[in-house]
C-alpha positions in Angstrom: -1.6 -44.1 2.9 -4.8 -43.6 2.0 -6.7 -40.9 3.0 -10.2 -41.6 4.7 -11.3 -38.5 2.2 -10.0 -40.6 -1.3 -11.7 -43.8 0.2 -14.5 -42.1 0.9 -14.8 -40.1 -2.6 -13.9 -43.6 -4.6 -17.1 -45.1 -2.5 -19.4 -42.4 -3.2 -18.3 -42.5 -6.9 -18.8 -46.7 -7.3 -21.9 -46.4 -5.5 -23.5 -43.9 -7.3 -22.5 -45.0 -10.3 -24.2 -48.4 -9.6 -27.3 -46.4 -8.5 -27.4 -44.3 -11.6 -27.1 -47.3 -13.6 -30.2 -49.3 -11.9 -32.1 -46.6 -11.8 -34.9 -46.3 -13.5 -36.1 -42.5 -15.9 -39.4 -41.6 -16.5 -38.3 -42.8 -20.2 -37.7 -46.3 -19.1 -40.8 -47.1 -17.4 -42.8 -48.3 -20.7 -39.7 -50.4 -21.6 -39.9 -54.3 -20.1 -37.7 -54.6 -16.8 -34.4 -55.6 -18.3 -33.1 -59.3 -17.2 -30.6 -60.0 -14.1 -27.1 -61.0 -15.4 -24.1 -61.8 -13.1 -21.3 -59.2 -13.4 -19.2 -62.1 -14.9 -21.8 -62.8 -17.8 -21.8 -59.2 -19.5 -20.5 -59.8 -23.0 -17.7 -56.9 -24.6 -20.5 -56.8 -27.5 -22.8 -55.3 -24.6 -20.3 -53.0 -23.5 -19.4 -51.7 -26.8 -23.2 -51.0 -27.6 -23.6 -48.8 -24.6 -23.5 -45.3 -25.0 -22.6 -42.6 -23.0 -22.9 -42.6 -19.3 -24.5 -46.1 -19.3 -20.9 -47.1 -20.8 -19.0 -45.0 -18.5 -20.8 -45.7 -15.2 -20.2 -49.9 -16.7 -16.5 -49.3 -16.6 -16.2 -47.1 -13.5 -18.2 -50.0 -11.9 -16.0 -52.7 -13.3 -13.1 -50.8 -12.6 -14.1 -50.3 -8.9 -15.3 -54.2 -8.5 -11.6 -55.7 -10.6 -9.8 -52.7 -7.8 -12.2 -54.3 -5.0 -10.9 -58.0 -6.2 -7.2 -57.2 -6.2 -7.5 -55.4 -2.7 -6.2 -52.3 -4.1 -6.8 -49.3 -2.2 -5.7 -46.5 -4.7 -6.2 -46.3 -8.4 -4.0 -43.9 -10.8 -5.8 -42.0 -12.9 -3.8 -42.9 -16.4 -3.1 -46.7 -15.4 -7.0 -46.8 -15.4 -7.5 -44.9 -18.6 -5.2 -46.9 -20.3 -6.0 -50.4 -18.9 -9.6 -48.7 -20.3 -8.5 -47.9 -23.2 -7.2 -51.2 -23.5 -10.5 -53.7 -22.3 -12.4 -51.5 -25.1 -9.5 -52.3 -28.2 -9.9 -56.1 -27.1 -13.6 -55.6 -27.1 -13.5 -53.9 -30.4 -11.6 -57.3 -31.7 -13.0 -59.8 -29.4 -16.4 -59.0 -28.9 -17.6 -62.1 -27.6 -15.3 -62.4 -24.9 -16.7 -61.9 -21.4 -15.9 -58.7 -19.7 -14.6 -59.4 -16.6 -11.8 -61.4 -17.7 -10.8 -59.3 -20.0 -10.8 -56.4 -17.5 -8.8 -58.3 -14.7 -6.1 -59.0 -17.8 -5.7 -55.1 -18.5 -5.7 -54.2 -15.0 -3.1 -56.9 -13.8 -1.2 -56.0 -17.2 1.4 -53.1 -16.5 
């Protein structure tokens, strides 16, 4: 059984990642606002172009989104890391693939 503390921690991490991903910085204020895209529209190529924290937050967001769709209430860090590696490797080989189906494929694979 998952404790309320773990649920809260995961919720805070997911919401924090989303907030940081969408919060504009001072450097971004001069740039035009990015166009809106559905979570099912992001391509592997876009993930690969992201760097540092942006990529980490995007990966975390997709893990959280897929976990919610799969009704998973706990995550094994090792399994999540392995799935992340498989997603990135897949994206390197297939940059035009949509990211959500790739995530779903490798999160279901054991």
